[in-house]
N, C-alpha and C positions, 0 to 999 in steps of 0.2 A: 689745491690741497692744503695749502697753509691756512686758508679760511676757515676750513672744517677740520683742522688737524685734530682737536681734542674729540670731536665726534668720530672721526675715522679711527682713532686709537680705540675708542669705546666699542666701535663696530667690530674691529678686529679681535678685541678681547672676547666679545660675545660669540663671534665665529668659532674661535678656538675652544670656547667652553662648550658650545652646543655641538661641536663635532666629535665630542668625546663619547666612549662607549666602552663597556666592559668586555666587549669582543674586540680584542687588540687589534685586529687587521683593519677595522673601520678607521679609527683615528690614524693609524699608520699609513693607510692609503690616502685619506682625506687630506693629511698634513703634507704629504708629498706634493699634491696639486696646489694646495693653498700656499705652501711654502715656495712654490715655483716662481711666485713674485709677479702676478698679474697686476695691471694698473689700477685695480679696484674702480674701474671707470664707472660702472653701474651704480654700485652703492654711493659713489661720490656724487652722482646725479641726484639721488634721493636726498643725500644730507644738503646738498647746496640749494635744491629746488625749495626744500622745507624752510631753510634759513632765508632765502630770498623772499619768501612769502610770510616772513616775520614770526615764524614758529620759534618757540624758545623752550619747549619741553624736551623730552627725550625719546618719544614714541618713535621718532624717524631712525634712530639708532638701530633698534630692533628690525625695522622694516628694511633698512639698507642691508643688514644681515641676511634677511630672507632673500632679497634679490640677488646677493652673491651666491647664496646657496643654490638658487634656482639655476644661476648661470653655470656654477661649478658642477652641478649634476648633468647639465647638457653637455659640458665639455667632456665629462666621462663618457657619457653615452656616444657622442660624436665620434670620439677617438676610437671606440670599439667599431661602430659602423664603418668608418673611413680607414680603418686598420693602420692608424698614424702611429709613427715610431717616435715622433717628438711632439712636444708640447712646451711652449715658451722656451725653446732653446735646450730642454732637458728630455731625457727619456720619458715618454708618456706613461700613464699609470697602468694602461693595458700591456704595454711593453715589459714593464716590471712585474707586474701582480697577476697579469692574465685578464682576459676578457670577462670571465664570470665574476670576479671580484670587482672589477671596475663598474660593471652593470649594477650589481647589488649595493655597492657604496653610493653610486649615483642615486639609486632608489633612497637610500637612507637619508642623504641630503635633502632630497625633495621633501621626504617626510618631515624633517626637522624644520624646513622652511614653513611648512603648513602649521607645524606646532606653534612656532612663533607668531605666525599671523594670527591664529585663534587666540593666543594670549593677549595680543594687541586689543583685540574685542571689537574691531570695526568690520561690520559686514561689507562696507563699501570697499574698504582695503582687500578683504578676502575676495570679493568679487573681481576686482582689477587684477590681482596677482594670480588667482586661479585661472582667470580667463587667459592671461598671457601664457601660463604654462601649458594650456591646451593648444594655443595658437603656435607656440614654439614647436610643439610635436607635430602639429599639422604641416608646418613649413619644412621641417626635416623629412617627413614622409613625402611631400610634393617634390622635393629635391631629389628624393630616391627615385621617384617616378620619372622625372625629366632627365635623370643622369643618363649620359650616353645617347642623347636624343638630340641631333642637330636640326630638328625641326621645331624645337622649343621656341616659343615667341618671347620678345621682351617683356610683354604683360606677364606671362607665366613665371619668367625669371624675377620680376619685381615681387610678384605674389610670394615667391620662395623667401626672398630676402626680408620682405615685410614680415613674414611670419618668424623665420628662424633667428632673426637678428632685431629687427626694429621693434618687435612687440615688447620685448623686455625693457628696452630703452624707453618707450613710450610709458609703460607701467611704472618704471622706476621714477620717472619725473612727475608722473600723476599723482602717485600716492604721497609725494612731498607736499603737494598742494592740498590733498584731502586731510592729512594731519594737521594742517595749518587752517582748516575750516574755511578754505577759499571758495568764493562763488563758482557755480558751475563754468562759467565762461573762462575763468582762469585756470580751472582744472583742465579744461579742453585745450587751452593755449598751451599748457605745459606737456599735455600729452602729444600735441602736435609737434612741439619742440623736439620730444625724445624720439618720436616716429621718424621725423625728417633726418635728424641725426644719425639714427640707426642705420637707415638707408645710406646715407653718406659714408658711414664707417664701413659698412660691408662692401660698397663699390670700390673703396680704396683698398681693402682687404684683398678683393678679387684681382684688382690690378697688380698689387704687391706680390700676389703668388706667382706671377710671371717675371717680375723686374726686381724684386728686391734681394738684398743680401741676407743669406739664410740666418746668420747670427742676429741680424736686426729684426728679421721677420718673426723669429721665434718658433719657426716650424720649418719643415723641409720645403724649399722652393720648388714649385712645380707639382705639388701634391694634388691640386685640383685638375691639372692636365693628366697626370697618371691614373687619376680615378675616373676620368671622363666627365667631370662636372661642367656643366653648361652655365658660363658665367658671361657677363656683358662683354668683356674683351673677346671672348670666343664668337659671340653672337655678331658683333660689329665686323670682325675679321671675316667671318664666314659670309656674311651678307655682301661685303665689299669686295671679296675675293674673285679669282677667276675659277672656271670649271676645275682646273688642276688643284687649286687652293682648296675648294670644297671637298675634292676628292681626298686630300691630305686630312682634313678635319674628320671626314666620316671613317677613314681608316684608322686614325688615331684614337678617337673618342667613341665612336659607335662600335667599331669592330674590335678595338683595344689592341690593335696591332702596332707596337711602338718599338722603335729602335733608340739607341743611346742618343742618337742626333737629333730626335724629333722635337724634343723640348726647345732646342736651339731654333729649329726652324719654325716652330709656332711663335717664338718671340719675334723672329724676323717678319713673319706675316703680320703680326699684331703692330709692329712698328711702321711697316710699309703701308698699312691702311689707317694708321692713327688711332688704332683701337684702344690703346692704353691712355694716350692723352685725352681721348673723348670720354672714356670712362672716369677719368679725374674730374674733367670738366662737368660731367654730370653730377659728380659728387659735390662739386662747389655749388650747383644750383640747388641740391637739396640742403647744403649747408646755409644758403641764403634763406630758404624757406624756414629753417630751424631758427635763424637769427630773428627774421621777421615775427616769428611766434612770441618772441619775448617783449615785443614792442609795448605792450600794454602794462608792463611792470615798471615800477619806479626804477631810477638809475642808482643802483647800488653796486657794492663790491661783488656781491654774489651774482648779480645779473651780468656784470662785465666778465666775470670768471667763467660762466656758463657759456658766454659768447667765445671765450678764449678756448674753451673745450672743443667748440665746432672748428676752429681754425687747427688746433693740435690734430684732431683726428684726420683732417685732410691733408695737412702739411706733412704726415708721416710719409707720403708718397714722393717726397723731394729727394 
């Protein structure tokens, strides 16, 4: 963050400026989630990728804001779908303002993102970010379809997280290369970096949902379990468990018959079968892929910082 401090400050100013509206509820609700203090990880990737590629203009600032608007819009929509009460440790927007307002303001932020993209003027950037937006929606719908279904395969699960999380990471880093006029091979390398990082990030998130401290996680621990989401820790514990274990998972996730002690029992089963540790180990493998994708870039402070982002995303699990 220190390497792109000025760029990030400019990005934050643009975010605040472009979320304004004469309809008072829009900036009020948008400010609530923006002020909740996310890490700005995705726009940070755009800014750092552009600088690593030698870009010295300002287009990357607007595109970083686009990336954050898309991300924030999906958060607003996701919290409505998931009926979440917390977001980043605070009351979620839907809990405070209601579902209808959250969905509509999410739509507003999506629209703002596309306005800024059009102002940038690059059809290639527009193609990348619009495709990512569609892929995110597909990933969320696929998750809805696989929810509460213990017959979900690892391949289906990976397709979900490649869509709902990794697609925006990949787009965020790729547009950094595009504004810097990098050759296709380097654009592809940064896309691969972002995609692998995004999968690693989501794998860690899915493990933390069962094992983290609620304040550190920024949302209610066990939300995935209560909603019946099929994540890798569940898939591993289910596959390695006994008939009684699998009956437990079917009752709690498929039938949604849960008692107060069931989350603790789920965690016990995951630990018994090494599901959480193996999920984090899988995240490390994707992290290695992300770092390998940077191999063709010169050794700069920005390159080292992007590698550090990979470590940061995975070490959250400690």
